[in-house]
PDB file of N, CA, C and O in Angstrom:
ATOM      1  N   MET A   1     -25.471   2.921  -1.444  1.00  0.00           N
ATOM      2  CA  MET A   1     -24.795   1.854  -1.188  1.00  0.00           C
ATOM      3  C   MET A   1     -25.120   0.818  -2.157  1.00  0.00           C
ATOM      4  O   MET A   1     -26.091   1.069  -2.871  1.00  0.00           O
ATOM      5  N   ILE A   2     -24.580  -0.189  -2.324  1.00  0.00           N
ATOM      6  CA  ILE A   2     -24.579  -1.142  -3.346  1.00  0.00           C
ATOM      7  C   ILE A   2     -25.569  -2.026  -2.802  1.00  0.00           C
ATOM      8  O   ILE A   2     -25.346  -2.602  -1.737  1.00  0.00           O
ATOM      9  N   SER A   3     -26.747  -2.205  -3.492  1.00  0.00           N
ATOM     10  CA  SER A   3     -28.218  -3.395  -3.241  1.00  0.00           C
ATOM     11  C   SER A   3     -27.768  -4.475  -3.125  1.00  0.00           C
ATOM     12  O   SER A   3     -27.826  -5.138  -2.090  1.00  0.00           O
ATOM     13  N   ASN A   4     -27.015  -4.976  -4.641  1.00  0.00           N
ATOM     14  CA  ASN A   4     -27.075  -6.375  -4.494  1.00  0.00           C
ATOM     15  C   ASN A   4     -25.807  -6.751  -5.455  1.00  0.00           C
ATOM     16  O   ASN A   4     -25.068  -5.869  -5.891  1.00  0.00           O
ATOM     17  N   LYS A   5     -25.602  -8.259  -5.773  1.00  0.00           N
ATOM     18  CA  LYS A   5     -24.533  -8.706  -6.500  1.00  0.00           C
ATOM     19  C   LYS A   5     -24.711  -8.257  -7.927  1.00  0.00           C
ATOM     20  O   LYS A   5     -23.814  -7.671  -8.533  1.00  0.00           O
ATOM     21  N   LYS A   6     -25.923  -8.551  -8.472  1.00  0.00           N
ATOM     22  CA  LYS A   6     -25.956  -7.970  -9.948  1.00  0.00           C
ATOM     23  C   LYS A   6     -25.584  -6.374 -10.080  1.00  0.00           C
ATOM     24  O   LYS A   6     -24.895  -5.940 -11.004  1.00  0.00           O
ATOM     25  N   GLN A   7     -25.999  -5.758  -9.288  1.00  0.00           N
ATOM     26  CA  GLN A   7     -25.674  -4.396  -9.668  1.00  0.00           C
ATOM     27  C   GLN A   7     -24.344  -4.135  -9.526  1.00  0.00           C
ATOM     28  O   GLN A   7     -23.774  -3.369 -10.303  1.00  0.00           O
ATOM     29  N   VAL A   8     -23.755  -4.700  -8.589  1.00  0.00           N
ATOM     30  CA  VAL A   8     -22.073  -4.590  -8.372  1.00  0.00           C
ATOM     31  C   VAL A   8     -21.412  -4.980  -9.850  1.00  0.00           C
ATOM     32  O   VAL A   8     -20.570  -4.342 -10.482  1.00  0.00           O
ATOM     33  N   ILE A   9     -22.041  -6.181 -10.182  1.00  0.00           N
ATOM     34  CA  ILE A   9     -21.391  -6.833 -11.589  1.00  0.00           C
ATOM     35  C   ILE A   9     -21.897  -6.093 -12.472  1.00  0.00           C
ATOM     36  O   ILE A   9     -21.056  -5.924 -13.355  1.00  0.00           O
ATOM     37  N   ASP A  10     -22.922  -5.516 -12.712  1.00  0.00           N
ATOM     38  CA  ASP A  10     -23.030  -4.531 -13.730  1.00  0.00           C
ATOM     39  C   ASP A  10     -22.343  -3.356 -13.693  1.00  0.00           C
ATOM     40  O   ASP A  10     -21.806  -2.929 -14.716  1.00  0.00           O
ATOM     41  N   GLU A  11     -22.281  -2.734 -12.583  1.00  0.00           N
ATOM     42  CA  GLU A  11     -21.133  -1.347 -12.583  1.00  0.00           C
ATOM     43  C   GLU A  11     -19.875  -1.848 -12.901  1.00  0.00           C
ATOM     44  O   GLU A  11     -19.228  -1.145 -13.678  1.00  0.00           O
ATOM     45  N   ILE A  12     -19.199  -3.187 -12.391  1.00  0.00           N
ATOM     46  CA  ILE A  12     -17.923  -3.490 -13.038  1.00  0.00           C
ATOM     47  C   ILE A  12     -17.766  -3.496 -14.229  1.00  0.00           C
ATOM     48  O   ILE A  12     -16.762  -3.034 -14.772  1.00  0.00           O
ATOM     49  N   ASN A  13     -18.953  -4.139 -14.969  1.00  0.00           N
ATOM     50  CA  ASN A  13     -18.813  -4.584 -16.660  1.00  0.00           C
ATOM     51  C   ASN A  13     -18.889  -3.134 -17.102  1.00  0.00           C
ATOM     52  O   ASN A  13     -18.245  -3.030 -18.145  1.00  0.00           O
ATOM     53  N   THR A  14     -19.400  -2.004 -16.743  1.00  0.00           N
ATOM     54  CA  THR A  14     -19.619  -0.697 -17.366  1.00  0.00           C
ATOM     55  C   THR A  14     -18.014  -0.131 -17.291  1.00  0.00           C
ATOM     56  O   THR A  14     -17.385   0.347 -18.235  1.00  0.00           O
ATOM     57  N   ILE A  15     -17.562  -0.313 -15.972  1.00  0.00           N
ATOM     58  CA  ILE A  15     -15.955  -0.038 -15.908  1.00  0.00           C
ATOM     59  C   ILE A  15     -14.969  -0.651 -17.106  1.00  0.00           C
ATOM     60  O   ILE A  15     -14.146  -0.069 -17.812  1.00  0.00           O
ATOM     61  N   ILE A  16     -15.294  -1.782 -17.070  1.00  0.00           N
ATOM     62  CA  ILE A  16     -14.291  -2.484 -17.871  1.00  0.00           C
ATOM     63  C   ILE A  16     -14.628  -2.144 -19.319  1.00  0.00           C
ATOM     64  O   ILE A  16     -13.720  -1.969 -20.132  1.00  0.00           O
ATOM     65  N   SER A  17     -16.202  -2.027 -19.738  1.00  0.00           N
ATOM     66  CA  SER A  17     -16.198  -1.703 -20.849  1.00  0.00           C
ATOM     67  C   SER A  17     -15.625  -0.575 -21.345  1.00  0.00           C
ATOM     68  O   SER A  17     -15.018  -0.513 -22.414  1.00  0.00           O
ATOM     69  N   LYS A  18     -15.832   0.420 -20.494  1.00  0.00           N
ATOM     70  CA  LYS A  18     -15.283   1.642 -21.027  1.00  0.00           C
ATOM     71  C   LYS A  18     -13.639   1.656 -21.094  1.00  0.00           C
ATOM     72  O   LYS A  18     -12.968   2.306 -21.895  1.00  0.00           O
ATOM     73  N   VAL A  19     -13.202   0.877 -20.172  1.00  0.00           N
ATOM     74  CA  VAL A  19     -11.524   0.840 -20.467  1.00  0.00           C
ATOM     75  C   VAL A  19     -11.201   0.039 -21.359  1.00  0.00           C
ATOM     76  O   VAL A  19     -10.454   0.459 -22.243  1.00  0.00           O
ATOM     77  N   ALA A  20     -11.539  -0.983 -21.389  1.00  0.00           N
ATOM     78  CA  ALA A  20     -11.170  -2.204 -22.398  1.00  0.00           C
ATOM     79  C   ALA A  20     -11.901  -2.089 -23.982  1.00  0.00           C
ATOM     80  O   ALA A  20     -11.617  -2.737 -24.989  1.00  0.00           O
ATOM     81  N   GLY A  21     -12.673  -1.296 -23.845  1.00  0.00           N
ATOM     82  CA  GLY A  21     -13.491  -1.238 -25.298  1.00  0.00           C
ATOM     83  C   GLY A  21     -14.038  -2.380 -25.722  1.00  0.00           C
ATOM     84  O   GLY A  21     -14.043  -2.747 -26.897  1.00  0.00           O
ATOM     85  N   PHE A  22     -14.569  -3.048 -24.679  1.00  0.00           N
ATOM     86  CA  PHE A  22     -15.238  -4.549 -25.075  1.00  0.00           C
ATOM     87  C   PHE A  22     -16.826  -4.156 -24.532  1.00  0.00           C
ATOM     88  O   PHE A  22     -16.999  -3.413 -23.565  1.00  0.00           O
ATOM     89  N   PRO A  23     -17.894  -4.741 -25.269  1.00  0.00           N
ATOM     90  CA  PRO A  23     -19.321  -4.435 -25.058  1.00  0.00           C
ATOM     91  C   PRO A  23     -19.712  -5.091 -23.694  1.00  0.00           C
ATOM     92  O   PRO A  23     -19.434  -6.267 -23.459  1.00  0.00           O
ATOM     93  N   SER A  24     -20.358  -4.297 -22.813  1.00  0.00           N
ATOM     94  CA  SER A  24     -20.290  -4.973 -21.591  1.00  0.00           C
ATOM     95  C   SER A  24     -21.506  -5.970 -21.636  1.00  0.00           C
ATOM     96  O   SER A  24     -21.606  -6.708 -20.656  1.00  0.00           O
ATOM     97  N   SER A  25     -22.445  -6.099 -22.630  1.00  0.00           N
ATOM     98  CA  SER A  25     -23.285  -7.274 -22.896  1.00  0.00           C
ATOM     99  C   SER A  25     -22.447  -8.487 -23.285  1.00  0.00           C
ATOM    100  O   SER A  25     -23.027  -9.550 -23.507  1.00  0.00           O
ATOM    101  N   GLU A  26     -21.145  -8.399 -23.380  1.00  0.00           N
ATOM    102  CA  GLU A  26     -20.667  -9.735 -23.775  1.00  0.00           C
ATOM    103  C   GLU A  26     -19.471 -10.182 -22.721  1.00  0.00           C
ATOM    104  O   GLU A  26     -18.681 -11.122 -22.810  1.00  0.00           O
ATOM    105  N   LEU A  27     -19.605  -9.271 -21.789  1.00  0.00           N
ATOM    106  CA  LEU A  27     -18.950  -9.890 -20.809  1.00  0.00           C
ATOM    107  C   LEU A  27     -19.378 -11.004 -19.571  1.00  0.00           C
ATOM    108  O   LEU A  27     -20.442 -10.905 -18.959  1.00  0.00           O
ATOM    109  N   GLU A  28     -18.668 -11.758 -19.387  1.00  0.00           N
ATOM    110  CA  GLU A  28     -19.066 -13.137 -18.891  1.00  0.00           C
ATOM    111  C   GLU A  28     -17.861 -13.441 -17.665  1.00  0.00           C
ATOM    112  O   GLU A  28     -16.801 -12.818 -17.727  1.00  0.00           O
ATOM    113  N   GLU A  29     -18.056 -14.232 -16.787  1.00  0.00           N
ATOM    114  CA  GLU A  29     -17.363 -14.672 -15.781  1.00  0.00           C
ATOM    115  C   GLU A  29     -16.459 -15.214 -16.036  1.00  0.00           C
ATOM    116  O   GLU A  29     -15.423 -14.947 -15.426  1.00  0.00           O
ATOM    117  N   GLU A  30     -16.476 -16.275 -17.119  1.00  0.00           N
ATOM    118  CA  GLU A  30     -15.306 -17.126 -17.521  1.00  0.00           C
ATOM    119  C   GLU A  30     -14.105 -16.403 -18.364  1.00  0.00           C
ATOM    120  O   GLU A  30     -12.943 -16.800 -18.452  1.00  0.00           O
ATOM    121  N   ILE A  31     -14.628 -15.350 -18.905  1.00  0.00           N
ATOM    122  CA  ILE A  31     -13.638 -14.582 -19.814  1.00  0.00           C
ATOM    123  C   ILE A  31     -12.193 -14.149 -19.328  1.00  0.00           C
ATOM    124  O   ILE A  31     -12.052 -13.334 -18.417  1.00  0.00           O
ATOM    125  N   SER A  32     -11.376 -14.603 -19.834  1.00  0.00           N
ATOM    126  CA  SER A  32      -9.887 -14.230 -19.397  1.00  0.00           C
ATOM    127  C   SER A  32      -9.645 -12.617 -19.605  1.00  0.00           C
ATOM    128  O   SER A  32      -9.997 -11.952 -20.579  1.00  0.00           O
ATOM    129  N   LEU A  33      -8.896 -12.130 -18.337  1.00  0.00           N
ATOM    130  CA  LEU A  33      -8.671 -10.771 -18.416  1.00  0.00           C
ATOM    131  C   LEU A  33      -7.558 -10.574 -19.490  1.00  0.00           C
ATOM    132  O   LEU A  33      -7.673  -9.680 -20.328  1.00  0.00           O
ATOM    133  N   ARG A  34      -6.642 -11.284 -19.470  1.00  0.00           N
ATOM    134  CA  ARG A  34      -5.421 -10.993 -20.483  1.00  0.00           C
ATOM    135  C   ARG A  34      -5.524 -11.413 -21.669  1.00  0.00           C
ATOM    136  O   ARG A  34      -5.071 -10.748 -22.601  1.00  0.00           O
ATOM    137  N   ASP A  35      -6.224 -12.757 -21.882  1.00  0.00           N
ATOM    138  CA  ASP A  35      -6.200 -13.407 -23.393  1.00  0.00           C
ATOM    139  C   ASP A  35      -7.379 -12.711 -24.111  1.00  0.00           C
ATOM    140  O   ASP A  35      -7.243 -12.289 -25.259  1.00  0.00           O
ATOM    141  N   GLU A  36      -8.504 -12.598 -23.447  1.00  0.00           N
ATOM    142  CA  GLU A  36      -9.669 -12.515 -24.480  1.00  0.00           C
ATOM    143  C   GLU A  36      -9.966 -10.967 -24.479  1.00  0.00           C
ATOM    144  O   GLU A  36     -10.175 -10.347 -25.522  1.00  0.00           O
ATOM    145  N   LEU A  37      -9.969 -10.282 -22.986  1.00  0.00           N
ATOM    146  CA  LEU A  37     -10.250  -8.854 -22.911  1.00  0.00           C
ATOM    147  C   LEU A  37      -8.739  -8.231 -23.401  1.00  0.00           C
ATOM    148  O   LEU A  37      -8.863  -7.193 -24.051  1.00  0.00           O
ATOM    149  N   LEU A  38      -7.733  -8.558 -23.257  1.00  0.00           N
ATOM    150  CA  LEU A  38      -6.490  -7.847 -23.826  1.00  0.00           C
ATOM    151  C   LEU A  38      -6.223  -6.805 -22.731  1.00  0.00           C
ATOM    152  O   LEU A  38      -5.738  -5.714 -23.029  1.00  0.00           O
ATOM    153  N   ILE A  39      -6.561  -7.156 -21.360  1.00  0.00           N
ATOM    154  CA  ILE A  39      -6.321  -6.186 -20.669  1.00  0.00           C
ATOM    155  C   ILE A  39      -4.779  -6.539 -19.916  1.00  0.00           C
ATOM    156  O   ILE A  39      -4.578  -7.520 -19.200  1.00  0.00           O
ATOM    157  N   ASP A  40      -3.852  -5.575 -20.238  1.00  0.00           N
ATOM    158  CA  ASP A  40      -2.663  -5.419 -19.624  1.00  0.00           C
ATOM    159  C   ASP A  40      -2.262  -4.792 -18.504  1.00  0.00           C
ATOM    160  O   ASP A  40      -3.266  -4.402 -17.910  1.00  0.00           O
ATOM    161  N   SER A  41      -1.273  -4.508 -17.928  1.00  0.00           N
ATOM    162  CA  SER A  41      -1.114  -3.969 -16.492  1.00  0.00           C
ATOM    163  C   SER A  41      -1.499  -2.495 -16.304  1.00  0.00           C
ATOM    164  O   SER A  41      -1.911  -2.057 -15.230  1.00  0.00           O
ATOM    165  N   LEU A  42      -1.385  -1.964 -17.103  1.00  0.00           N
ATOM    166  CA  LEU A  42      -1.723  -0.396 -17.414  1.00  0.00           C
ATOM    167  C   LEU A  42      -3.161  -0.359 -17.230  1.00  0.00           C
ATOM    168  O   LEU A  42      -3.642   0.291 -16.302  1.00  0.00           O
ATOM    169  N   LYS A  43      -3.989  -1.104 -18.167  1.00  0.00           N
ATOM    170  CA  LYS A  43      -5.626  -1.071 -18.278  1.00  0.00           C
ATOM    171  C   LYS A  43      -6.152  -1.654 -17.029  1.00  0.00           C
ATOM    172  O   LYS A  43      -7.262  -1.316 -16.620  1.00  0.00           O
ATOM    173  N   GLN A  44      -5.194  -2.775 -16.205  1.00  0.00           N
ATOM    174  CA  GLN A  44      -5.809  -3.175 -15.131  1.00  0.00           C
ATOM    175  C   GLN A  44      -5.747  -2.276 -14.129  1.00  0.00           C
ATOM    176  O   GLN A  44      -6.768  -1.989 -13.503  1.00  0.00           O
ATOM    177  N   MET A  45      -4.464  -1.676 -13.827  1.00  0.00           N
ATOM    178  CA  MET A  45      -4.487  -0.317 -12.969  1.00  0.00           C
ATOM    179  C   MET A  45      -5.596   0.347 -12.969  1.00  0.00           C
ATOM    180  O   MET A  45      -6.387   0.612 -12.064  1.00  0.00           O
ATOM    181  N   GLU A  46      -5.576   0.628 -14.241  1.00  0.00           N
ATOM    182  CA  GLU A  46      -7.089   2.168 -14.444  1.00  0.00           C
ATOM    183  C   GLU A  46      -8.352   1.514 -14.018  1.00  0.00           C
ATOM    184  O   GLU A  46      -9.184   2.160 -13.382  1.00  0.00           O
ATOM    185  N   ILE A  47      -8.601  -0.105 -14.427  1.00  0.00           N
ATOM    186  CA  ILE A  47      -9.810  -0.516 -14.079  1.00  0.00           C
ATOM    187  C   ILE A  47      -9.989  -0.583 -12.443  1.00  0.00           C
ATOM    188  O   ILE A  47     -11.073  -0.439 -11.879  1.00  0.00           O
ATOM    189  N   ALA A  48      -8.818  -0.811 -11.825  1.00  0.00           N
ATOM    190  CA  ALA A  48      -8.836  -0.800 -10.197  1.00  0.00           C
ATOM    191  C   ALA A  48      -9.131   0.520  -9.611  1.00  0.00           C
ATOM    192  O   ALA A  48      -9.953   0.852  -8.756  1.00  0.00           O
ATOM    193  N   ALA A  49      -8.211   1.227 -10.314  1.00  0.00           N
ATOM    194  CA  ALA A  49      -8.660   2.821  -9.597  1.00  0.00           C
ATOM    195  C   ALA A  49      -9.898   3.278  -9.823  1.00  0.00           C
ATOM    196  O   ALA A  49     -10.436   3.850  -8.874  1.00  0.00           O
ATOM    197  N   LYS A  50     -10.771   3.135 -11.290  1.00  0.00           N
ATOM    198  CA  LYS A  50     -11.894   3.308 -11.026  1.00  0.00           C
ATOM    199  C   LYS A  50     -12.775   2.492 -10.591  1.00  0.00           C
ATOM    200  O   LYS A  50     -13.965   2.792 -10.686  1.00  0.00           O
ATOM    201  N   THR A  51     -12.390   1.341 -10.048  1.00  0.00           N
ATOM    202  CA  THR A  51     -13.652   0.689  -9.218  1.00  0.00           C
ATOM    203  C   THR A  51     -13.312   0.915  -7.967  1.00  0.00           C
ATOM    204  O   THR A  51     -14.231   0.756  -7.163  1.00  0.00           O
ATOM    205  N   GLU A  52     -12.158   1.276  -7.482  1.00  0.00           N
ATOM    206  CA  GLU A  52     -12.010   1.624  -6.058  1.00  0.00           C
ATOM    207  C   GLU A  52     -12.346   2.927  -5.719  1.00  0.00           C
ATOM    208  O   GLU A  52     -12.580   3.141  -4.529  1.00  0.00           O
ATOM    209  N   ILE A  53     -12.434   4.022  -6.665  1.00  0.00           N
ATOM    210  CA  ILE A  53     -13.144   5.167  -6.431  1.00  0.00           C
ATOM    211  C   ILE A  53     -14.752   5.031  -6.425  1.00  0.00           C
ATOM    212  O   ILE A  53     -15.457   5.654  -5.631  1.00  0.00           O
ATOM    213  N   HIS A  54     -15.177   4.277  -7.255  1.00  0.00           N
ATOM    214  CA  HIS A  54     -16.814   3.931  -7.446  1.00  0.00           C
ATOM    215  C   HIS A  54     -17.408   3.340  -6.302  1.00  0.00           C
ATOM    216  O   HIS A  54     -18.541   3.567  -5.879  1.00  0.00           O
ATOM    217  N   PHE A  55     -16.431   2.444  -5.759  1.00  0.00           N
ATOM    218  CA  PHE A  55     -17.064   1.534  -4.588  1.00  0.00           C
ATOM    219  C   PHE A  55     -16.617   1.997  -3.399  1.00  0.00           C
ATOM    220  O   PHE A  55     -17.328   1.768  -2.420  1.00  0.00           O
ATOM    221  N   GLY A  56     -15.478   2.671  -3.232  1.00  0.00           N
ATOM    222  CA  GLY A  56     -15.052   3.367  -1.974  1.00  0.00           C
ATOM    223  C   GLY A  56     -13.928   2.331  -1.462  1.00  0.00           C
ATOM    224  O   GLY A  56     -13.750   2.351  -0.244  1.00  0.00           O
ATOM    225  N   ILE A  57     -13.267   1.573  -2.088  1.00  0.00           N
ATOM    226  CA  ILE A  57     -12.815   0.189  -1.448  1.00  0.00           C
ATOM    227  C   ILE A  57     -11.301   0.437  -1.886  1.00  0.00           C
ATOM    228  O   ILE A  57     -10.981   1.364  -2.630  1.00  0.00           O
ATOM    229  N   ALA A  58     -10.419  -0.466  -1.362  1.00  0.00           N
ATOM    230  CA  ALA A  58      -8.969  -0.679  -1.685  1.00  0.00           C
ATOM    231  C   ALA A  58      -8.645  -2.080  -2.309  1.00  0.00           C
ATOM    232  O   ALA A  58      -9.093  -3.126  -1.840  1.00  0.00           O
ATOM    233  N   LEU A  59      -7.980  -2.024  -3.204  1.00  0.00           N
ATOM    234  CA  LEU A  59      -7.467  -3.339  -3.811  1.00  0.00           C
ATOM    235  C   LEU A  59      -6.198  -3.500  -3.779  1.00  0.00           C
ATOM    236  O   LEU A  59      -5.499  -2.511  -3.997  1.00  0.00           O
ATOM    237  N   SER A  60      -5.603  -4.719  -3.516  1.00  0.00           N
ATOM    238  CA  SER A  60      -4.135  -4.634  -3.162  1.00  0.00           C
ATOM    239  C   SER A  60      -3.731  -5.252  -4.607  1.00  0.00           C
ATOM    240  O   SER A  60      -4.388  -5.923  -5.403  1.00  0.00           O
ATOM    241  N   GLU A  61      -2.277  -4.725  -4.644  1.00  0.00           N
ATOM    242  CA  GLU A  61      -1.566  -5.089  -5.865  1.00  0.00           C
ATOM    243  C   GLU A  61      -1.482  -6.486  -6.000  1.00  0.00           C
ATOM    244  O   GLU A  61      -1.690  -6.873  -7.150  1.00  0.00           O
ATOM    245  N   ASP A  62      -1.225  -7.414  -5.117  1.00  0.00           N
ATOM    246  CA  ASP A  62      -0.878  -8.759  -4.895  1.00  0.00           C
ATOM    247  C   ASP A  62      -2.455  -9.453  -5.395  1.00  0.00           C
ATOM    248  O   ASP A  62      -2.530 -10.358  -6.226  1.00  0.00           O
ATOM    249  N   SER A  63      -3.427  -8.948  -4.838  1.00  0.00           N
ATOM    250  CA  SER A  63      -4.761  -9.554  -5.150  1.00  0.00           C
ATOM    251  C   SER A  63      -5.160  -9.394  -6.691  1.00  0.00           C
ATOM    252  O   SER A  63      -5.654 -10.271  -7.400  1.00  0.00           O
ATOM    253  N   LEU A  64      -4.816  -7.991  -7.081  1.00  0.00           N
ATOM    254  CA  LEU A  64      -5.165  -7.947  -8.609  1.00  0.00           C
ATOM    255  C   LEU A  64      -3.974  -8.799  -9.505  1.00  0.00           C
ATOM    256  O   LEU A  64      -4.365  -9.408 -10.501  1.00  0.00           O
ATOM    257  N   ALA A  65      -2.742  -8.832  -9.200  1.00  0.00           N
ATOM    258  CA  ALA A  65      -1.971  -9.635  -9.950  1.00  0.00           C
ATOM    259  C   ALA A  65      -2.041 -11.103  -9.996  1.00  0.00           C
ATOM    260  O   ALA A  65      -1.291 -11.726 -10.748  1.00  0.00           O
ATOM    261  N   ALA A  66      -2.973 -11.748  -9.170  1.00  0.00           N
ATOM    262  CA  ALA A  66      -3.387 -13.036  -9.226  1.00  0.00           C
ATOM    263  C   ALA A  66      -4.673 -13.438  -9.800  1.00  0.00           C
ATOM    264  O   ALA A  66      -5.024 -14.617  -9.744  1.00  0.00           O
ATOM    265  N   LEU A  67      -5.521 -12.383 -10.443  1.00  0.00           N
ATOM    266  CA  LEU A  67      -6.474 -12.622 -11.071  1.00  0.00           C
ATOM    267  C   LEU A  67      -6.524 -12.856 -12.817  1.00  0.00           C
ATOM    268  O   LEU A  67      -6.080 -12.106 -13.686  1.00  0.00           O
ATOM    269  N   ASN A  68      -7.091 -13.914 -12.939  1.00  0.00           N
ATOM    270  CA  ASN A  68      -7.277 -14.554 -14.034  1.00  0.00           C
ATOM    271  C   ASN A  68      -8.364 -14.266 -15.014  1.00  0.00           C
ATOM    272  O   ASN A  68      -8.115 -13.884 -16.157  1.00  0.00           O
ATOM    273  N   THR A  69      -9.653 -14.464 -14.530  1.00  0.00           N
ATOM    274  CA  THR A  69     -11.127 -14.209 -15.187  1.00  0.00           C
ATOM    275  C   THR A  69     -11.621 -13.071 -14.677  1.00  0.00           C
ATOM    276  O   THR A  69     -11.187 -12.508 -13.672  1.00  0.00           O
ATOM    277  N   LEU A  70     -12.659 -12.663 -15.450  1.00  0.00           N
ATOM    278  CA  LEU A  70     -13.354 -11.588 -14.887  1.00  0.00           C
ATOM    279  C   LEU A  70     -14.244 -12.098 -13.671  1.00  0.00           C
ATOM    280  O   LEU A  70     -14.326 -11.425 -12.644  1.00  0.00           O
ATOM    281  N   GLY A  71     -14.823 -13.154 -13.802  1.00  0.00           N
ATOM    282  CA  GLY A  71     -15.357 -13.690 -12.374  1.00  0.00           C
ATOM    283  C   GLY A  71     -14.576 -13.714 -11.187  1.00  0.00           C
ATOM    284  O   GLY A  71     -15.179 -13.562 -10.124  1.00  0.00           O
ATOM    285  N   ASP A  72     -13.074 -13.913 -11.169  1.00  0.00           N
ATOM    286  CA  ASP A  72     -12.036 -13.585 -10.319  1.00  0.00           C
ATOM    287  C   ASP A  72     -12.390 -12.052  -9.730  1.00  0.00           C
ATOM    288  O   ASP A  72     -12.710 -11.775  -8.574  1.00  0.00           O
ATOM    289  N   TYR A  73     -12.258 -11.258 -10.720  1.00  0.00           N
ATOM    290  CA  TYR A  73     -12.199  -9.791 -10.495  1.00  0.00           C
ATOM    291  C   TYR A  73     -13.728  -9.164  -9.613  1.00  0.00           C
ATOM    292  O   TYR A  73     -13.807  -8.250  -8.793  1.00  0.00           O
ATOM    293  N   TYR A  74     -14.750 -10.011 -10.136  1.00  0.00           N
ATOM    294  CA  TYR A  74     -16.170  -9.670  -9.540  1.00  0.00           C
ATOM    295  C   TYR A  74     -15.757 -10.390  -8.014  1.00  0.00           C
ATOM    296  O   TYR A  74     -16.039  -9.768  -6.990  1.00  0.00           O
ATOM    297  N   HIS A  75     -15.322 -11.246  -7.959  1.00  0.00           N
ATOM    298  CA  HIS A  75     -15.386 -11.914  -6.493  1.00  0.00           C
ATOM    299  C   HIS A  75     -14.331 -11.078  -5.646  1.00  0.00           C
ATOM    300  O   HIS A  75     -14.548 -11.033  -4.435  1.00  0.00           O
ATOM    301  N   LEU A  76     -13.450 -10.551  -6.032  1.00  0.00           N
ATOM    302  CA  LEU A  76     -12.415  -9.696  -5.091  1.00  0.00           C
ATOM    303  C   LEU A  76     -13.163  -8.443  -5.037  1.00  0.00           C
ATOM    304  O   LEU A  76     -13.041  -7.926  -3.926  1.00  0.00           O
ATOM    305  N   VAL A  77     -13.648  -7.996  -5.570  1.00  0.00           N
ATOM    306  CA  VAL A  77     -14.617  -6.699  -5.541  1.00  0.00           C
ATOM    307  C   VAL A  77     -15.803  -6.807  -4.596  1.00  0.00           C
ATOM    308  O   VAL A  77     -16.092  -5.933  -3.777  1.00  0.00           O
ATOM    309  N   LEU A  78     -16.450  -7.910  -4.765  1.00  0.00           N
ATOM    310  CA  LEU A  78     -17.656  -8.145  -3.947  1.00  0.00           C
ATOM    311  C   LEU A  78     -17.284  -8.369  -2.461  1.00  0.00           C
ATOM    312  O   LEU A  78     -17.995  -8.007  -1.523  1.00  0.00           O
ATOM    313  N   ASP A  79     -15.904  -9.104  -2.330  1.00  0.00           N
ATOM    314  CA  ASP A  79     -15.404  -9.523  -1.086  1.00  0.00           C
ATOM    315  C   ASP A  79     -15.093  -8.337  -0.282  1.00  0.00           C
ATOM    316  O   ASP A  79     -15.539  -8.181   0.854  1.00  0.00           O
ATOM    317  N   SER A  80     -14.166  -7.329  -1.002  1.00  0.00           N
ATOM    318  CA  SER A  80     -13.866  -6.063  -0.493  1.00  0.00           C
ATOM    319  C   SER A  80     -14.884  -5.134  -0.371  1.00  0.00           C
ATOM    320  O   SER A  80     -14.531  -4.117   0.225  1.00  0.00           O
ATOM    321  N   ILE A  81     -15.978  -5.156  -0.727  1.00  0.00           N
ATOM    322  CA  ILE A  81     -17.178  -4.380  -0.392  1.00  0.00           C
ATOM    323  C   ILE A  81     -17.807  -4.837   0.920  1.00  0.00           C
ATOM    324  O   ILE A  81     -18.102  -4.014   1.788  1.00  0.00           O
ATOM    325  N   SER A  82     -18.013  -6.145   1.069  1.00  0.00           N
ATOM    326  CA  SER A  82     -18.799  -6.494   1.959  1.00  0.00           C
ATOM    327  C   SER A  82     -17.997  -6.744   3.313  1.00  0.00           C
ATOM    328  O   SER A  82     -18.565  -7.133   4.334  1.00  0.00           O
ATOM    329  N   THR A  83     -16.396  -6.444   3.223  1.00  0.00           N
ATOM    330  CA  THR A  83     -15.731  -6.340   4.343  1.00  0.00           C
ATOM    331  C   THR A  83     -15.471  -4.939   5.178  1.00  0.00           C
ATOM    332  O   THR A  83     -14.828  -4.956   6.227  1.00  0.00           O
TER     333      THR A  83
END
């Protein structure tokens, strides 16, 4: 089970880094998913699927569509884990 917020964020960064090809050390909450990380809808679905499997959660398509920044994604996943 996930022990803390930092661990969750580190694991999310690893997933995003692998899919988007962006160094995890450069990922920050303020980064735009679309404009800076160039995550299109296909990559977003791949990231979501890997995240769901990794954490054993379900993320709604509506919630994913509303995301703008990496911080938004962190909060979505953290909220899903805690419920």
